[in-house]
C-alpha positions, 0 to 999 in steps of 0.5 A: 907736140907732133902726133908722133910725139903724142904717140910716144908720150902716151905709150911711155906713160908721160905727159910730154916728150921732147926731141932727143929724149930716150923713152921706154914705150909699150909696143902695140904690135910686134911682127917678126918675118922669116929672116929673123929666126935669131929672135927666137934664139935671143928670146930663149937666151934672155930667159924667155918662156912665153911671149908677153901677149900672144895677141900682140905679136905674129910671124909673117913668112914672106921673104922665103914664101914658099921656101926656096932651100932647105935652110929657109924651110928649117927656119920656118919649121922652128918659127912655127913651133915657137908660134904653136908653143906660144899660141899666137893668135895671128900667124901668117904662113907662106900662103898670106903675103908681105907683112906690110900688106897682110897686117893692115888687111887683118886689122892689126894696124890702126891710127895712134899705135906703135908697131915694131917689126923686123923689117926696115920698111915698117915705116909703111904704116905711117900711112895709117897714122901709126908709128911704125919702125923696124928693129933687129933680132935682139930688140925684138926679143926684148919686146917679146919678153916685156912688150916694151922697147926704148926709143929716141924721140926723133926730129920731125921733118915735114915733106909737104906735097901740094897739087894734083899729080898729072896723068902718068905720075903715080905715088911711086914717081912722087916718092922717087922725086922726094928721094932725089932731093932729100937724098938717102941720108937726108933724114937719118933717125928722123921722122918724116911727116908727109903733109899737103893737099896731095897727101890729103887726097891720096888713097890707102895704097898710094899712102903706103907706097910713099911712107914705105920709102921714107926709110930709103932717106934714113927715116926712123918712122913716117907719118900721114894724118889719116884721111877719110879713105884711111879711116874707112879702111881701118874702121872696117877692119881694126881688131882694137879700139884706137885713137887718132892723134893730131899735131898741135897747131903751130908745131915747128918742124926741124926741116921742111921740104915743099914739092909741087906734084903738079909739075912732076913727070914720071921718075926713075931711080937709076943704078945703083942708088935710090937717090940717083933719080932722074925724070924718065924723059932724060933716060929714054932719050936716044936709043934708051935702055934695053931691059931683060926683065920687068918686075911688079910686086913687093910692099912698095908696088904689089897692091891691087892698084899697081897690078890694075894699071899694069894690066890696063897697059898690057891688055891685048899686047904681048911682051917681046920674045926673050924678055920676061915680066914677073908679077907678085901680088903683095898678098893673097887678098890682093891676088884674089881681087885681081883674079876676080877683076881679070887683071891676072888673066890679062897679064898672063895672056901678055906673057907675064909670070905670076908667082906666089904672094910675098917678097919674091925677088925683091931681096934677091932670094928667089922668084925672079933673081937677076943674072950678071949683066941683066937689066931690070925695071922694077916697082920695088924699093931698092936698087943697090948692087946685088939687091935682086940677084947678081951684083953685076945686074942693074936695076931701075926703080919705077912705077908699075905703069912705067914697068908695064910700058917698058915691057911693051917696048923691051926698053925703058918707056914712058907710060903716058902714051899707053894710058889713053 
């Protein structure tokens, strides 16, 4: 069996599972973000009183942190009341950050677990050798009642990433290249196993970026076999004992894609789709693309490593007049570390606006949304019309390094010339 199948089998009390089988599995941790107050309503409508285990579920206030309007403020109030009534051990309020960042930091994510959250980018946690997937309010209410949920055992697709990334090519570039080939519907309800020498050597932040965007190919979940960086990270934080699962030798993948990372150049996902991916040099030829805003943040591009490379590029420089750069760290811990290292100061001196850790403008709610006709280059994960504001705005997805380089020139630019 594949490691994901072993996780599903163990949590279902079965010796083995097969592709397409429907199982009912125990959930190791459940997370509800502040878009999903309906979960509370559904819980009560199903006759719920107290959650099945107040140490295995949490609210994370990240999409509207701090609240931009009265409605979101009232949602937070009601969710806080539910958390207090149930005595939840873990509660992440508006001072904490994005769910997919704060949960690993708190030691709640570890190899071999099943984590379900009301957010599609829960595939991020495959970076830790966990099975992470998203669900809606009704399914989440079921978990809060019973601690279990049904799953269809997915087909497993291998994405093998071999080689060493050239200078200026970052994990975001790699996953964009994968998206351009596999496409937005290439792995619907499948699991993607990222393998290969590139993955073996990838740090925690890079692994999280790659697994995060597996859902942009339709994947139900993602997986990476934990390496030493992951095991050290988890060992220093995990709140529960855990068991690393491994894939059996000779396991047959449903499909396999192979990429030579050493041949990649910086990539862009152009408007208006994550699969509309092109090498950056194709886009910047001629006069290039003028931009109004750069954005560095979210569960895809707001970690210490992301902010560090942007600060490295922008230190001692300044963004052009009438442009803007918004930087939103993925968590409080990320922001504090970046402040200690001087990255935040360097970015602010370059003209950046630094805002509260959280999702920010990634979902088009606040902290940097776009006006009609504006162009934004962003380290986030989606660029369909209206994602970050107006449906008439255009978004280019890129690495944080490319975002920073573009802010120097006021148009989409190649980061490699600024990395020396």
